[in-house]
C-alpha positions in Angstrom: 22.1 -15.7 39.5 21.7 -18.2 42.3 23.5 -21.5 42.3 23.6 -24.5 44.5 25.5 -27.6 45.4 23.9 -30.7 46.8 26.0 -32.5 49.3 25.5 -36.0 50.6 27.3 -36.9 53.9 27.0 -39.9 56.2 24.1 -39.7 58.6 25.3 -38.2 61.9 22.4 -39.3 64.0 19.8 -40.7 61.6 19.9 -44.0 59.8 19.9 -42.6 56.3 21.6 -39.9 54.2 21.1 -36.2 54.8 20.7 -33.8 51.9 21.5 -30.2 52.4 21.4 -27.3 49.9 22.7 -23.8 50.2 21.7 -20.8 48.2 24.5 -18.3 47.7 22.9 -15.7 45.6 19.6 -14.2 44.4 18.5 -15.0 40.8 18.2 -11.9 38.7 16.5 -13.6 35.8 16.4 -13.0 32.1 13.6 -10.8 30.7 11.9 -11.2 27.3 9.2 -8.9 25.9 5.6 -10.0 26.3 4.0 -10.6 22.9 0.4 -11.3 24.0 -1.5 -8.0 24.6 -4.6 -9.8 26.0 -2.8 -11.0 29.2 -4.5 -9.6 32.2 -2.4 -8.0 34.9 -3.5 -7.7 38.6 -3.0 -4.1 39.7 -3.5 -2.4 43.1 -4.2 1.4 43.1 -3.3 3.2 46.3 -5.8 6.0 46.6 -4.5 9.2 48.2 -5.6 10.3 51.7 -7.4 13.5 52.7 -5.2 16.3 53.8 -4.0 15.9 57.4 -5.0 12.2 57.5 -1.4 11.0 58.1 -0.9 13.4 61.1 -4.1 12.1 62.7 -3.1 8.5 62.3 0.4 9.1 63.6 -1.1 10.9 66.7 -3.6 8.0 67.3 -0.8 5.4 67.1 1.4 7.4 69.5 -1.4 7.6 72.0 -2.2 3.8 72.0 1.5 2.7 72.0 3.2 5.1 74.4 3.5 3.8 78.0 3.0 7.3 79.4 -0.2 7.9 77.5 -3.6 7.6 79.2 -4.9 5.8 76.1 -2.1 3.2 76.1 -3.5 -0.2 74.9 -6.9 1.3 73.8 -6.6 -0.1 70.2 -9.2 0.4 67.6 -11.3 -2.3 66.0 -11.3 -2.7 62.2 -14.5 -0.8 62.0 -13.2 2.0 64.1 -9.9 2.2 62.2 -11.7 2.6 58.8 -12.2 6.3 59.8 -8.8 6.6 58.2 -10.1 6.1 54.7 -9.1 7.3 51.2 -10.3 10.6 49.7 -13.9 9.9 48.5 -13.6 12.1 45.4 -10.3 10.4 44.4 -11.8 6.9 44.9 -14.6 7.9 42.5 -12.1 9.1 39.9 -10.0 5.9 40.1 -13.1 3.8 39.8 -14.3 5.7 36.7 -11.0 5.5 35.0 -10.6 1.8 35.6 -14.2 1.1 34.4 -13.8 3.3 31.3 -10.5 4.0 29.8 -8.7 1.2 31.8 -11.0 -1.5 30.4 -10.6 -3.2 33.8 -12.3 -6.3 35.2 -12.7 -7.7 38.7 -12.6 -4.3 40.3 -12.7 -4.4 44.1 -12.3 -1.9 46.9 -11.0 -2.6 50.4 -12.8 -1.8 53.7 -10.7 1.4 54.2 -11.8 2.5 50.7 -8.2 3.5 49.9 -7.1 0.5 47.7 -8.7 -0.5 44.5 -7.7 -3.8 42.9 -8.4 -4.5 39.2 -7.3 -6.7 36.3 -5.9 -4.7 33.4 -5.2 -5.9 29.8 -1.5 -5.9 29.0 -2.3 -3.5 26.1 -3.7 -0.9 28.5 -0.8 -1.3 30.8 1.6 -0.5 27.9 -0.5 2.3 26.3 -2.0 4.0 29.3 0.5 3.3 32.1 3.6 3.7 29.9 5.5 0.5 30.7 6.7 -2.5 28.7 5.8 -5.9 30.0 8.1 -8.9 29.9 8.5 -12.5 31.1 11.4 -13.5 33.3 13.0 -16.9 33.4 10.6 -17.9 36.3 7.7 -17.3 34.0 6.6 -14.2 35.9 5.1 -11.4 33.9 5.7 -7.8 34.8 7.7 -4.6 34.1 11.2 -3.5 35.1 10.0 0.0 36.1 6.9 1.3 38.0 3.9 2.3 35.9 3.2 6.0 35.3 0.1 7.3 36.9 -2.3 8.8 34.3 -2.4 12.6 34.3 -6.1 12.7 35.2 -5.4 10.7 38.4 -2.3 12.5 39.6 -2.9 13.8 43.1 -5.4 11.1 43.7 -3.2 8.0 43.5 0.0 7.5 45.6 1.3 4.7 43.4 0.2 1.6 41.4 1.7 -1.7 42.5 1.5 -5.3 41.1 2.8 -4.4 37.7 6.5 -4.0 38.4 8.5 -7.1 39.4 10.1 -6.4 42.8 13.3 -8.2 43.7 13.9 -8.6 47.4 16.5 -10.2 49.6 15.9 -12.9 52.2 17.7 -12.0 55.5 20.3 -14.8 55.4 24.0 -14.4 55.4 26.1 -14.7 52.3 29.7 -15.6 52.3 32.4 -12.9 51.9 34.8 -13.6 49.1 38.3 -14.4 50.1 41.5 -13.3 48.3 42.1 -15.8 45.5 45.2 -17.8 46.4 48.0 -18.4 45.0 50.3 -21.0 46.0 48.1 -23.4 44.1 46.5 -23.7 40.7 43.2 -23.5 42.5 41.9 -20.6 44.5 41.5 -20.4 48.3 38.1 -21.7 49.5 35.7 -19.0 50.8 33.8 -20.2 53.9 30.1 -19.7 54.6 27.7 -21.5 57.0 28.9 -23.8 59.7 27.3 -26.1 62.3 28.2 -28.7 65.0 25.9 -31.7 65.6 26.6 -34.8 67.6 30.4 -34.3 67.6 30.7 -33.5 63.9 31.5 -30.1 62.5 30.1 -29.0 59.1 31.5 -26.1 57.1 30.0 -24.7 53.9 32.4 -23.1 51.4 32.8 -21.9 47.8 35.6 -22.8 45.6 36.9 -20.9 42.6 38.7 -22.8 39.9 40.7 -20.2 38.0 39.6 -20.5 34.3 37.5 -23.6 34.9 33.9 -22.7 34.2 32.6 -26.1 33.4 29.9 -28.0 35.3 31.5 -31.2 36.6 30.8 -33.4 39.6 34.3 -33.0 41.0 35.5 -29.5 41.9 37.9 -27.9 39.3 38.0 -31.2 37.3 38.9 -29.3 34.2 41.7 -27.2 35.8 45.3 -27.8 34.7 45.8 -29.4 38.1 42.7 -31.0 39.5 41.8 -30.8 43.2 42.8 -33.9 45.0 41.4 -33.2 48.4 40.6 -30.5 51.0 42.0 -30.0 54.4 39.5 -29.1 57.1 41.2 -27.4 60.0 39.6 -27.1 63.5 41.3 -24.8 66.0 40.1 -24.8 69.6 40.3 -22.1 72.2 43.8 -23.3 73.2 45.0 -22.9 69.6 45.4 -26.6 69.2 44.6 -27.6 65.6 43.2 -30.8 64.1 43.3 -31.3 60.3 41.0 -33.7 58.5 41.5 -34.8 54.9 38.3 -34.5 52.8 38.5 -36.2 49.3 37.2 -34.0 46.5 35.3 -36.9 45.1 32.9 -36.9 48.1 31.2 -33.7 46.8 28.0 -34.1 44.8 26.8 -31.0 42.8 23.3 -29.9 42.0 22.2 -30.0 38.3 24.4 -27.8 36.1 21.4 -25.7 35.0 21.4 -24.2 38.5 25.0 -23.3 38.6 26.7 -20.0 38.2 30.0 -20.2 36.4 33.1 -20.0 38.5 31.4 -20.2 41.9 30.7 -23.5 43.6 29.2 -24.4 47.0 30.2 -27.5 49.1 29.9 -29.0 52.5 32.9 -30.5 54.4 32.5 -32.4 57.7 35.0 -33.4 60.4 34.9 -34.7 64.0 35.1 -32.0 66.6 35.3 -32.4 70.4 33.3 -30.5 73.0 34.3 -26.9 73.0 33.4 -23.4 74.1 35.1 -21.5 71.3 36.4 -23.0 68.0 37.5 -21.8 64.5 37.0 -23.6 61.2 39.0 -23.1 58.0 39.7 -25.1 54.9 42.3 -25.3 52.1 42.4 -27.0 48.7 45.1 -29.3 47.6 45.7 -29.9 43.9 46.8 -33.1 42.1 50.5 -32.1 42.4 50.2 -31.7 46.2 50.3 -27.9 46.1 48.0 -26.5 48.8 46.2 -23.2 48.7 46.1 -20.8 51.7 43.6 -21.7 54.4 40.4 -19.7 54.2 39.7 -17.0 56.6 38.7 -18.8 59.9 35.1 -18.9 60.8 34.4 -18.8 64.5 31.7 -20.6 66.5 31.2 -19.8 70.2 30.0 -22.3 72.8 29.2 -24.9 70.2 26.2 -26.3 71.9 23.2 -25.7 69.6 20.0 -23.9 70.7 17.0 -26.1 70.7 13.5 -24.6 71.2 13.7 -25.5 74.9 17.1 -23.9 75.2 15.7 -20.6 73.8 12.9 -20.7 76.3 15.3 -21.3 79.2 17.7 -18.6 78.0 15.1 -15.9 78.0 13.3 -17.3 81.1 10.0 -18.2 79.4 7.6 -20.1 81.6 5.8 -23.2 80.3 2.6 -22.3 78.6 -1.0 -23.6 78.2 -3.2 -23.2 75.1 -3.2 -19.5 74.4 -5.4 -16.8 72.9 -2.3 -15.4 71.2 -1.6 -15.6 67.5 1.5 -15.5 65.3 2.5 -15.7 61.7 5.5 -16.2 59.4 5.2 -13.6 56.6 6.6 -15.2 53.4 7.1 -13.7 49.9 8.5 -15.1 46.7 9.5 -18.8 46.7 9.6 -19.8 50.4 7.5 -22.7 51.6 7.2 -25.3 54.4 6.1 -28.9 54.7 3.5 -29.5 57.5 4.7 -33.1 57.7 8.3 -32.0 58.2 7.2 -29.4 60.8 5.5 -32.2 62.8 8.8 -34.2 62.6 10.7 -31.2 63.9 8.3 -30.7 66.8 8.5 -34.4 67.7 12.3 -34.0 67.8 11.9 -31.1 70.2 9.6 -33.2 72.4 6.7 -31.0 71.5 4.2 -33.4 69.9 1.3 -31.5 71.3 1.0 -28.0 70.0 -1.7 -25.4 69.1 -1.7 -26.1 65.4 -0.8 -24.5 62.1 -2.8 -22.9 59.3 -2.2 -21.2 56.0 -3.3 -17.8 54.6 -2.6 -17.7 50.8 -0.5 -20.3 49.0 2.0 -22.9 50.3 3.8 -25.3 48.0 4.1 -28.3 50.4 6.1 -30.3 47.8 8.9 -27.8 47.7 9.8 -26.8 51.3 12.8 -24.4 51.7 15.3 -23.9 54.4 14.1 -20.5 55.2 10.4 -21.2 55.1 10.9 -24.3 57.3 13.0 -22.3 59.8 10.4 -19.6 60.3 7.6 -22.0 61.1 9.8 -24.2 63.3 11.1 -21.4 65.5 7.7 -19.8 65.8 5.9 -23.0 66.8 8.9 -24.5 68.7 9.5 -21.6 71.0 5.8 -21.2 71.9 4.0 -24.4 71.0 0.9 -23.2 72.9 0.3 -20.4 70.3 -1.0 -21.4 66.9 1.1 -20.4 63.9 -0.1 -19.1 60.5 1.9 -19.4 57.3 1.0 -16.0 55.7 1.7 -15.5 52.0 -0.3 -12.9 50.2 1.4 -13.3 46.9 -0.8 -14.4 44.0 0.5 -17.8 42.9 -1.0 -17.4 39.4 2.1 -16.2 37.6 -0.1 -14.4 35.0 -0.4 -11.6 37.6 3.3 -11.3 38.2 4.9 -10.7 41.6 2.9 -9.3 44.5 3.9 -5.9 45.9 5.8 -7.3 48.9 5.1 -5.8 52.4 2.5 -3.4 51.0 0.4 -6.4 49.9 0.6 -8.0 53.4 -0.3 -4.7 55.2 -3.2 -4.0 52.9 -4.5 -7.6 53.2 -4.1 -7.7 57.0 -5.8 -4.4 57.4 -8.8 -5.8 55.6 -9.1 -8.8 57.9 -10.5 -9.4 61.4 -8.6 -12.7 61.7 -5.0 -11.5 60.9 -2.5 -12.8 63.5 -1.6 -10.3 66.1 2.2 -10.9 65.7 4.0 -11.5 62.5 7.6 -12.1 61.7 9.2 -11.1 58.4 12.8 -11.9 57.2 12.9 -10.0 53.9 14.4 -6.6 53.0 14.6 -4.4 50.0 16.8 -1.2 49.9 14.6 1.9 50.1 16.2 3.1 46.9 15.1 0.0 45.0 11.4 0.5 45.7 9.1 2.6 43.5 8.6 6.3 44.4 6.0 6.6 47.2 6.2 2.9 48.1 7.9 3.3 51.4 5.7 6.1 52.6 2.5 4.4 51.7 3.5 1.0 53.1 4.5 2.7 56.3 1.0 4.3 56.5 -0.5 0.8 56.1 1.8 -0.6 58.9 0.7 2.3 61.1 -2.9 1.3 60.7 -2.0 -2.2 61.8 -0.3 -0.8 64.9 -3.4 1.3 65.7 -5.3 -2.0 65.8 -2.8 -3.7 68.2 -0.7 -5.7 65.7 3.0 -6.3 66.0 5.4 -6.8 63.1 8.9 -8.1 63.9 11.5 -7.7 61.1 15.0 -9.2 60.8 17.5 -6.4 60.5 19.4 -8.1 57.7 22.8 -9.7 57.6 25.0 -7.3 55.7 25.7 -4.6 58.3 24.9 -1.0 57.4 27.1 -0.5 54.4 26.0 -0.7 50.8 27.8 -2.9 48.2 30.3 -0.2 47.5 31.2 0.3 51.2 30.4 4.0 50.8 26.9 4.8 52.0 25.1 3.6 55.0 21.6 3.0 53.6 18.4 1.5 55.0 16.1 -1.3 53.8 12.4 -1.7 54.0 10.3 -2.7 56.1 13.2 -2.3 58.6 13.1 1.5 58.2 9.4 1.7 59.3 8.9 3.1 62.8 5.9 0.7 63.1 8.0 -2.4 62.9 10.2 -3.9 65.7 13.6 -4.6 64.1 15.8 -7.2 65.6 19.5 -7.9 65.1 21.5 -11.0 66.0 24.1 -12.2 68.5 26.2 -15.4 68.7 26.9 -17.4 71.8 25.0 -17.0 75.1 24.4 -20.6 76.0 27.5 -21.2 78.0 28.8 -17.6 78.1 27.9 -14.0 77.1 26.1 -13.1 73.9 28.3 -11.2 71.4 27.0 -9.2 68.5 27.5 -10.9 65.2 30.1 -9.1 63.1 32.6 -9.8 60.4 35.1 -7.9 62.6 37.8 -10.3 63.8 36.7 -9.6 67.4 33.5 -11.5 66.7 34.9 -13.8 64.0 31.8 -14.3 61.9 31.5 -14.0 58.2 28.5 -11.7 58.3 27.4 -8.7 60.2 24.0 -8.1 61.9 22.0 -5.4 60.0 21.6 -1.8 60.8 20.6 1.5 59.1 19.2 5.0 59.2 16.2 5.7 56.9 16.6 8.3 54.2 12.8 8.4 53.8 11.1 8.0 57.2 11.9 10.2 60.1 13.1 9.1 63.5 10.0 8.2 65.7 9.2 9.8 69.0 10.2 6.8 71.1 13.8 6.7 70.0 14.9 10.3 69.4 16.5 10.7 72.9 18.5 7.5 72.8 19.6 7.9 69.2 20.6 11.5 69.5 22.9 10.6 72.5 24.4 7.8 70.5 25.1 10.0 67.5 27.0 12.5 69.7 29.3 9.6 70.4 29.5 8.6 66.8 30.5 12.1 65.7 33.5 11.9 67.9 34.6 8.4 67.1 37.5 7.9 64.7 36.6 5.8 61.7 32.8 6.2 62.2 30.7 7.1 59.2 30.7 10.8 58.2 27.4 12.7 58.6 27.2 12.9 54.8 27.1 9.1 54.5 23.8 8.6 56.3 20.6 10.4 57.4 21.1 11.2 61.1 17.4 12.2 61.5 16.1 9.0 59.9 14.5 6.0 61.7 17.4 4.1 63.2 17.5 0.3 63.6 17.8 -2.4 65.0 15.7 -1.9 68.1 16.9 -5.0 70.0 19.0 -8.1 69.3 19.0 -11.8 70.2 20.3 -15.3 69.4 21.1 -15.6 65.7 23.5 -18.6 65.4 23.4 -22.4 66.1 19.6 -22.5 66.2 18.3 -26.0 65.5 16.1 -26.3 62.4 15.4 -28.8 59.7 15.8 -29.2 56.0 14.7 -32.2 54.0 14.4 -34.2 57.2 17.8 -33.4 58.6 17.7 -31.7 61.9 20.8 -29.5 62.4 21.9 -26.3 64.2 21.7 -24.5 60.8 19.3 -21.7 61.9 21.4 -18.6 61.6 21.2 -14.9 60.7 18.6 -12.4 61.8 16.2 -14.8 59.9 16.4 -16.9 63.1 16.1 -14.0 65.5 13.0 -12.4 64.0 10.7 -15.5 64.4 12.1 -16.1 67.8 11.1 -12.7 69.1 7.8 -12.8 67.2 7.0 -16.0 69.1 8.1 -14.6 72.4 5.7 -11.6 71.9 2.9 -13.9 70.8 3.3 -15.8 74.0 3.1 -12.5 76.0 0.0 -11.5 74.1 -1.7 -14.8 75.0 -1.0 -14.2 78.6 -2.2 -10.6 78.5 -5.4 -11.4 76.6 -6.2 -14.2 79.0 -6.0 -11.6 81.9 -8.3 -9.2 80.1 -5.4 -6.9 79.1 -4.6 -5.6 75.6 -1.9 -7.1 73.4 1.5 -5.4 73.2 0.8 -3.9 69.7 3.6 -1.6 68.6 6.0 -2.7 71.4 8.9 -0.4 70.5 8.0 2.5 72.8 7.6 0.0 75.7 11.0 -1.5 75.1 12.7 1.9 74.9 11.0 2.7 78.3 11.9 -0.7 79.7 15.6 -0.1 78.9 15.6 2.1 82.1 14.4 -0.8 84.2 17.1 -3.1 85.6 17.1 -6.7 84.3 14.6 -6.4 81.4 17.2 -5.9 78.6 20.8 -6.9 78.6 24.0 -5.2 77.5 26.3 -6.8 74.9 28.6 -3.8 74.2 31.9 -5.0 72.7 34.5 -2.2 72.1 35.8 -2.3 68.6 32.7 -3.9 66.9 31.0 -1.9 64.2 28.2 -2.4 61.6 30.7 -2.6 58.7 29.5 -5.2 56.3 31.8 -7.9 55.0 34.8 -6.5 53.2 34.0 -2.9 54.4 36.0 -0.8 56.8 33.6 1.8 58.1 30.6 1.2 60.3 28.7 2.5 63.3 30.5 1.6 66.5 29.3 -0.4 69.5 28.5 1.8 72.5 28.0 1.4 76.2 25.1 3.8 76.1 21.4 2.9 76.0 21.3 2.5 72.3 23.8 1.8 69.5 23.4 0.8 65.8 25.1 -2.6 66.4 22.5 -4.1 68.8 19.9 -1.4 69.4 18.8 -1.5 73.0 20.5 -5.0 73.5 18.9 -8.4 73.9 16.0 -9.4 76.1 17.4 -10.5 79.5 14.4 -11.8 81.2 10.9 -12.5 79.7 9.2 -12.5 83.1 10.6 -9.1 84.0 9.4 -7.7 80.7 5.9 -9.2 81.2 5.8 -7.6 84.7 6.7 -4.3 83.2 4.0 -4.5 80.5 1.3 -5.7 83.0 1.9 -2.6 85.1 0.9 -0.4 82.2 -2.7 -1.6 81.9 -5.4 -2.8 84.4 -7.0 -6.1 83.8 -10.3 -4.3 83.1 -9.1 -3.0 79.7 -10.8 -5.0 76.9 -9.6 -4.9 73.3 
């Protein structure tokens, strides 16, 4: 379950009170059997492809995306790309089954003639597709398991989506639990997000209360010894400490219905001087004066926040004029933004004039969220000359259940001529949690987008490479797709060198930038050389994962890395450096590439499309990509000991190829690949 605390603190730079909320978990939801057999379910039938079709598509993508290819940048139009269509005989069989035995309505076929959408009665879903339907506590109707393809359609349908409820993870760090302490009747606080704004430090933390499971406004109010106050400790780079007393009564909780027993979230604030390196920690003091241990310190490097202008300066982006580029924030599940709030954010960044915003799908403007806001703000803030689309393909009518995640986006975008050329996505689902065939088919749809010159930028995640048991090094999707640019995160960089984000004490963060090797999709042509050299080093490094713990021949990620801490964003009107995680890095890079596309298109050149092969080639050019190798850092997630090591080579699983060093050098490299006469 997810649960929240709402904290009110004195306004730091605004003449009112700020309200912040923090989600520390993903709601699993209860599930009750559906009693109404007449409910209609929206289903999407992925029609199989003719034999050899995948190999043809893969070859075509390689030709238009590889810098050394004579066909580089010669992308296909939508009409041209529809040559990669479904098997006609299979399409006819699916249509006949849906029209007859399936008792379907609203049957529609996409332009590639390889996806059939239809509404099916719940009774047919249960009797013919072999799954029980239920309703979760969000009111969403669906099944726990994927539907079974009818025998008469096996070999003609890859999978059916839209029936099963998929649960994904937003790429945002979660706190790592500390040891429960012990010198007090209350446990040690466990720290989470942090920020510095206008001389004030903020630290989010959770607080266990022993056997206290009640919902009370004051932390641990029903414990044998109530919490009196907290001690917020700030330690600077010279190891000087400053302690600030925070009364427990200053904490305001969210409604009890949103709590999870035994796990509370709070925000503490304290003054902090200018610094280049600081650690925050906090301890609880009970009513008898007994103090818990201090939490594990959380580190913040060069505490100055990154505004949109700071990001442009850091990566050497020139000022822009209205552009032919296009960019989108891909959103799934319950993430929204407020256009009014976005305008306030842009005004705070001195960017009142911008190219504008639009929406594909549904946006609940009355319920903006921290993540939905951050995506839109970073995209539009970094490149205000490029219009931004909020892209949400999920059906908001809950009768139809959850939409099938990245597959729904790729299918929808492939069916459009107006889909934005660059899209950023900050969600992930473990490959093993998706229905059989899902990853392969969604990867096929993403390849079709790449063939048309589209770029998808995905956050690598914020949990390192290890699974929850710290045993296997698994991959998530869409990060495991070779047709997605996957970006990790660094901290610092404004007043010093960028450092990869890691829960290793060397970095001092509470989360680790994501990494992985796919167990489903093979390593693409553009990274085999760099990754194979890296794995030779891994195999001789003490403490590195064993070959049996991951798939060495799988698609490896991240591809690159960039700023993922202290990015200014807004929530409920409060503008703070709260943008963190690869959720901040992905929209940042999507915006940078959208800017580059706008410049290229204005010059009569093609967009960057699948930019991955270009970046792997550009690694050999001095000054385009940086090096943030830190000996001792690994991809071990919070609480885990084993991870892939940082390396001084061209590629490693911590940061991929490294961060962008100079936008204008990258732009120069890309321009040299195509003459201005090429028209897309």
